[in-house]
Each structure stands twice: as C-alpha cells, then as structure tokens.
N, C-alpha and C positions, 0 to 999 in steps of 0.2 A: 505494500499500499503507500503510494507516495506521499509525501510531506510537505503539507503549505504552511507557510508562515502569514502571517495578517500585519509584520511591522515593518519597517521601512527598508529592510533588508529584504532579499530577492529569495526564494525558496532554493530547497539545494534537490527534491523529488517532485515528480507529478504523473502519477499514474495514467499510462496512455497505451493502450495495447493495438498494435498494429498487425495487420491482415498483409504479410507483402506477397500471398498469393492472389490477392483480388486484384480486378483493376482497375481501383481507384487509386487515385495517385496519393502518396504517403503525403504529402504536404495537407491534402484534404480531410484525409484518416487523423491527423494531430488536430485540424480545425475543429473537424467535427465533435472530437473527443472533449476537448475544452469548450466547444460551446455546449454541449449536453451538460458539461460539469456544472456550470452556469446556471444553466437554465432549472436541472435540479437542484439548486441549491447547494451542492457541495464544494463550488466555490464560490467566498463569498466578495459583496463588494468590500474592492481594495484589496482583497489577496494577492499577494504577490508572485509570479509565476518564475519559473528558472532561469536565467540567460541564456538567450539561444543556443551560445556553444556548449554550456552544462547540457543541457536537454538533448542536444543533436549528438552526444557523446553518450548520454545515457540509452539513447533509442536507435543506434548503431546506423544514423544517418548525415549525410553531410550539412553544414550549419545553413546553407542557403533555403532546404527543405523546412525546416525551424522558420526561420525567419519571414518566409512566403506565407505559413502560416498564420505566425502570430498576424502580419501586416492584413490579410484577410479581414481577420478579426478585428482587428482596432477600426477597419474600416467599414466594418457591419456595428462597429460602437458599443463591440464587447470587452473588448481591452482598450487600455489607455498606457500611451510610453510616458515614460518621467524622466526628467533631467539623469543622467549618469546611466541610461540605459536600460532602466528598470521597467518593467512592463507589469501592469495592475488589472483586476478586474474593476470594468468603468462604475465609477461610485454610483451610476443613476440604475445600474443592473438590480434586478430584484434578488433577495439575497435567497429565498426559497420560494419552489411553485406552492401553490394555493391547495391544503393537504384537508380544507374542511368549509362550509359554507355556513357554520352554526355561528351566531353571534354569543361570543364568551359571556358568562355572566357576570357582571360588574363587579370589581372588590369590594367588599364591604368598608366602609369609611372607620369604623372602629368593629375589632374583629375579638370577641370574648371566646375564641377558640381555646379548646383545652388543651392540653399534654403538652404543651411547650414550653420550649426554657428559653431566656433572656441571652442571645447567642453573642451578643452585643459585649457581654460580658464575659467574652472566655478570656481564661487568664493568659494571653499571648506570650507573654514575656518568660514567666515559670517554665511553659510548656516548652516551651523554645531551649530555656537551659538546660532541661532534661534530654531533651531533643539532642544538644550538643554532647552531653556527658553520653549518655549511649552510645553516639557514632564515636567517641573518643576512647570508651573503654570496653565495649561489649565483645564479649570473644566470637570471632568468627564463624566457629561453628552453630552461632545461634541465627545466623543467617541461612542455616540450609535448613531444608525441610526439619518439622517437629512433628511429634504425635498429634493425636488431637486434641490433647488437655490444651496445649499452649506452651509458653515460656517459663520453666520453673521460677523466676524470678518474682512474674507478676503473681504465679499462685503463693508464695512467701507472704508477699505483699498484701496481699489482698486478705489472705486468712488471717495475720496479726491487725491487721487494718478492722476488719468484721468481727473478728473476736473482741475487739476492745471497745469497738463504738456501737456496734450490734448487738453482742451478746451470743451470737451464733457458737460452735460449737465444731469451726471448721481446720480441717486436716490438708496441707496443702495436696497431698497425694488424692483429695477426692473435688479439686477444684477443675472448671473447665472452662474455659474462654469462648465466647461466643461472638456474634454478631449483633449484639443487641438483644433486647427481651425476645421479641419476634423471631430468631432464627432459636433462642435457646426454649423457647415452648413447644418449637415444630420438632426440636431435634427430640425431648421430654416423648412427645406424643407418640412419634415414630418407635421409640425405643418400647413405650408402653405396648401399643398394638400388638410389636412383635410377642411381645412378653403374654397375651393372650388379654387384654384389655377391653372389655363392650361398652363399658358407660363410663360416663365420666361429669361430674357436678361443678357447675361452675354459680357462682352468684350472682341474682339476678336483682336488679340489673348488673350488668358487666359491660368492661369493652366489647364490643363486634367487631373488632379487625385485629385480632390474632388467634386466643384460644380457641374462639367459639367457632371461627373458618376454620382453622387449620384442624380439629378434632372433625367436625363434619366431613371435611374433606377426606379424612384416615377412615370415613366408615364407622366412628364411634358415634352410639347414643348418647346425647345432651341433656341433660335435665337441668334445669333451673331451681337452686334454691335461695327461697327469701331471703330479703337483706333489712335486717330491723334497724332502728336510732344505732345498735351498738354492732354491727355487721352481721355477717353472715348466722339464720335462725340457726343453731347446732341438732334443734327437736328436729327439723327438716331433711337435714342432712342424715340423720339416719333411718328416714323413710326412701333414701335417694336411690340405693342399691349399687351406690358406684364404686367403682374400680380406683378412682384418682378424684382429688377435687382439687380446685384453684380458687386460690382467696388472697386478696389482699390485706390481709389482719391490721397492719399497722395505719393504714388510713384507706377506708374501702371505696374503689373508686366504682361511682362517682360521688357515693353519699357523704365519704369522710369518715364515718363508724368506724370506732376502735375496738376490736373484738378482746373481752375482758380476759382477766389470766384463768378465770373458771372457764370460760367458754372453749379458751385453749387448750386447757386438760383435756375437755371433751373431745375437743377434735381429735387430740393424739390416743383416748383412749379409743375412741371409734377404728381410727388408721388400725390399731395394734390388731383391735378384734376381728377387722376386716382382711387385714394383710395388706390396707391399700397405702396411696401414696399420696399425701400431702404437699401439692407446689404453693410456694410463698412466692407471691409477688412484692415484694418490700418496696412497692410503688408511695411513694412521695414522704420515706420515712426519715430521707437527711433535713427536709425543713420542717421546723416545729418552730411553733409562736409562743403559744400559751398554755404548754403543757409541759411534764418531764416524758424525757425519753420512752419509747416503748419498743421494748427486745423484741427479737425476730423470734418465732417461732422454734426454727431450726433448731434451735440452743438445746429445744426440751427434748426432742426425739430425733436425734440425727440420723438413725438407721432409716425413718419412716417420713422425714421433710427434704426435699431440695430445693433450696432458698435460691433465688432470681433475683440479681443485682443488675443494674447498668449505671451508664456516664449519662443515658443521654438527658435526664433532668439535673444534672448536677453541673455537667460541663458543654456538651453540645450531643444533639443526636448523631451529625454530620460523621463522630470520630467511631461510628458501629462498635464500639466496645460496652461488651454484656459478660457476665459470668455466671454460672450456676454451683452450687455446694452441693455434690449428690452422694446419696447415701452409698455405700462402700460396692453395696451388690451391684450397682447399677452403671459405675461407674467406666466401664471397659465399653460396655454398649453403648452408653453415650458418646465417649471417646471415639467410638468406630465410626460412628453415625456421624459426627462432626467431620471426619478426614473424607468419608463419601460425598458429604455434602461439598466441602470446597476446600479441601487438606491445609485447613485451618487458618486463623485469622491473622492478618498482618504481625509478621513478628516485631518492625521498629516501632509501630503503637504498642504494643503490649509492653514492650519494655521501656518505654518513655513513661508509660501510665506506671509501669512499677516505679520508674526512680522517682516521678511525681509525689506518690505515694508515702514514701521513705525518707523525702526530704520535708514529706509535712505539709506540702504545697495545698493538698487537696482539701485537708484541716480548714488552711488559711482560707481558699476558696469560699469555704461553705460557710465561716463564721464572716467573711466578707459580706455575702448574697442573702444570708438572713435579715439583716434588719432593710434590706433592700426590698425584698419580697413582703416584707409585713408590712410597709407602708403604704407597698399596692394593695393590699388585701386590708387594711385599715381605712383605704381612700375607699374602696369597694366597699367595704360595711357602714360608712359614713353615709356615703352618697344614698345606699338603702334605705336607711333610717329617716334620710330626709327627703328621699320623693318616693319612696316605694314602703312602708314600714307595715305593709300587710303583706309581704314578700316574707317567709320565715327561712333564714339562713340555718344551714349546717354544716357540720363538718370543717369550720373555722381554723382550726386551733393549728392547722399543720397542712402543709401541701402548698400547690400552686394554684388551685381552683376553689369554689366555692359553689355548692347546691343552695338552690334559694326554692324552697316550697311555695306553689302558687295556692293562692287562696280558692275557695270551692266555686265563685262564680268566673274565675279565668280556666281557659281550652290551652293547654300547650298549642293544638292545631291550630289556634287563631294568632296566639303572641307570639310566635317564629316569625312568620311570614310578614305579619306587621312591623317588627322590630326590623325585618330585612328591608319592607319599603322605608324605613326610615336609615335605613345606610347601617344596620347594624347585623355584626356576624354572632347568632349565638345557638347553644344545641338545648332541644330539651331532654329531660332525664328517660322519657319517655322511648326515646331510638333505640336504648339499652336495653331494655326489659328481654328478656325473653318469654316472659307469660304472657306479653301484653298489658296487664292489671297492672293498677298499682297511682300513687298519687301523682300528680302532674307536677312540674319543677323545672327549672333553669339550669345551666351550668354555664358560670362563669368562670372564663381562664381570665387569670388577669397578670401573669407571668412578664408577658411581653409589652404591656401597657402602662405609661406613666400616669400619675397622679389624676392630670388634668384630663386626658382622653378618659380614662374610669371615668369620672362625675359626667362630664360629657355624653356618655353612653345611657349612663345610668337614668340621664335626663332623658334623652332620647325616646329609651323604652319607657320610661312615665309617659311620655306623651303618646307613642303608641298605644300602651292600655289605657290610656285616657280615652282616645276614639274609640277603641272597642267597646269599652263601655257606653259610651254615647250613643253608640250604633246599635247594641244589643240593650239598652236600656239598663245596664247592671249598674250596682252601688258605687258610690263614689270611693272615697279612700276609707276601709277600713281598718277602724283601732285594735288592731291586731299586735301583739306584742311580740316582738323577736325573740325567737328561740336561740340561744346561743350553744348550740351541742357539736 
C-alpha cells in the first residue's frame, strides 16, 4: 500500500497498478489510477504526490510517462503544481465520495450523556514520564509475544494497588489484562459458555451495550434481577436459576445504589451453593464524594468472584486498558481466550501504566479529579433544586452521573424528545430495563460539562417540562422533597 503525506513535502510512495499487456498507454493508466483515487476520496485535497522521477523509478517507467500523466491531470483540474516542483491534489477537489443521502442528526447543544470522562484532564506530562522510563529501562523481551495475561510488571502493580485501595485479594498470577471492560466481559462469557453455562443474571436496569449483547449473542438465556434503592435484590437472585451474575455493587449502574454488606454476603453464599460465578464490574468506584470507600466483593470470595476494572473512566477510554482478577481455576481459560482474540494487549501501554501506578501518579490524578467532578455534581444538584425540585436525585454520593426520578405526571417518552427539541441530549432509565417495567427517570452524566453548561442545561430541561405540562394540563411545580440517596 502506498504512503501519502498531506504536509508541505512530497509523498514517497503511491499505489498504482499497471497492466503492461493492456493496449491502454501507461501514462493514461497512471492518470486513471490517480483520478480514481481522488474521486473515491482516497487522495484528499492538498495531498502531495511523489516527484515524477521517484514515481517513475518505482513503477519502472520513464520519467516522461509520469510527467505526461501529471500534466493531463493538471489540465483537468485534479492536480495543482507548486513551486519547487511539488504536485498536489487540487484544493477544490472533493475529499470523499458521497456515501449517504441521510441528513445527520444535529448534535445537542448540551449533552448529559453518561459513561464519559473528561479526557481534557488526562495527565499527559506524568504519562510521558512513564513512557520515557519504559522505553529506557524495559527489557528487550518485553516487546516480544507474551502470554495472554499481559506483562508481569502490570500484574504486580495492579495487585498492589487494588489490594491497597479496593480491598481485593489479588494475586499477580490471577490478573489478566484486556482491552477495556467490553473485551473483558466478552472473554468471561465465552469461557463460561464453554464450561457449560446456560443462563446469566443481569441487574435490571443495567447497561445494554456490553454484557447483555454479548450474552445473548453467545446463546445464553438472560434473566433480569430487579434493582432496589440499595442495589440488586438478592431475594430475586435466589430464584433466577443462573450460572453467573454480573453486578455493579459499589455504585449500581444506573441507579447508583450501593450493595450492603449483608446483601454481599448473601450473594457470596448464593454463588457458593450454586457453584456460580459473580462478575463484579467495579464501575465508578474511584470517584466518591459524600461517603466512605466501599470495598470490592472480590476480597470476600476470590474463588467465586471475577473482578473487572478499567482505566476508561479514570484516565481515558482511548487507552483501552482493562483488567480482570480471575479465580485460579479460570485463569488459563481466560488467558487462552485472550490469545485467541488478539494475541495480547499492547505491551508499551501496559508497561507505561505499571510505571504510572508504581510512581503514585494514578493516586495523584484521582485526588486531583475528585474535587473537579464533585463541583460539577454539586452544580447539577443545585440546578435541579432550583428549577426542577420535583425530580428526585439518587446515587449522588459517587460516580460521574446522577439519576433523577420523575414525578408520576411525567413520562420518559415525552420528556426525552422534548428535551432534544431544546438542544439537550439526555437518556431515560427505561432504555436500560430488561423487563421494561419500573419508575421513570433521567440519567444526567456531568463529567464533561462545566458548571455553567450544567446550569443552562437544567434551565432548558425545566422549560421543556413546563411546555409538556402546558400541553397536557398537568400540575405545575410539585412540592416534592428531594431524596438524596
């Protein structure tokens, strides 16, 4: 494949296939190939082409053949000559062919989308120091193929960190590095199916873009277990007849409930009785504001709980860094599944993160970000109190989003599109219910919004709700006390 640069200098290579047996002159074949690349968008406006002498040598033709092809395309307006002899795709040419006639949805003015972190706060300088350290000191063999679990340095660094901060019982030999939670849950479900699992329990409501999709694609029967104010209802889990359950016990997604110590013990007893696996998604555990730390379940039963963690909400999702602490009897199978999937996660990123952890930079970054997100959360709660006091926020003590339950006279199906007409992006809790039944609520992600944007967004939402009530004849502002749980 040829290489095209779009800077001021010429490209070195350009993919052109010539048929020397054809009756079409070579200069016309060259011109047709370049013309086709421009029309298809493979060569963008301003892209530099190789010098005629360089391209001629690469194609094994005389320079005059290439010169003639270039001159023809200049005459047609596809190419433009520059001082110094450089030839570029004309700036007026389209960069790509039209691929769709659909008009894209306009982006919301203010987007309360969930599951995002403020990547503008990524600690670039500290990360770069770790990159430099790794490139200077890492043994050569670390850059060769490794086993599916990842590099030993990160196994040790994560075990030390998670045992200290999250109360896990992690052994470095049981850590498997993966490309975020999405791949991690896919690997686990794949292994469980191969071991005979037939049914998996998920919290209801829960995320609909990872475990739910993967489990159904793998042929597992999915059963939803209702979630109460304090997380999953253990009594309902008892009747689920499941081989595994996926939980977010430290900050249930999306309701924000925290599974109590007694309920955690009941879940562990359930897993032991059934010889089932608990998959603990430690979602949003690092960001807490009004509560003491809540330890991970894995520390209670390392032989029955798989711990899943990721850097997506703490550093950046683009890093694609995740980790599993796997019960000893599943380690080999999960590692083999990882090898089969992609031969292992990028080594340089793993080594860099290990150094980042050992240096204490991860702790420092979290300490710096907690007050940032807390201010944004406080701005959201303050705006709700002022403009929409009838909405009842829940799960506010931690994380990067808040759920606000709607009063009986408001319907999610009416509020969400009304908000969109006012330039707001917002999701309803009902989108994530497996059973489809439950109270109406809205999910407010606040991680990437400034305090002013949050206040403006709630003002616009209040206006949208007021219009709904004017159209339906509903009540004005209900004197509902905000519940802060």
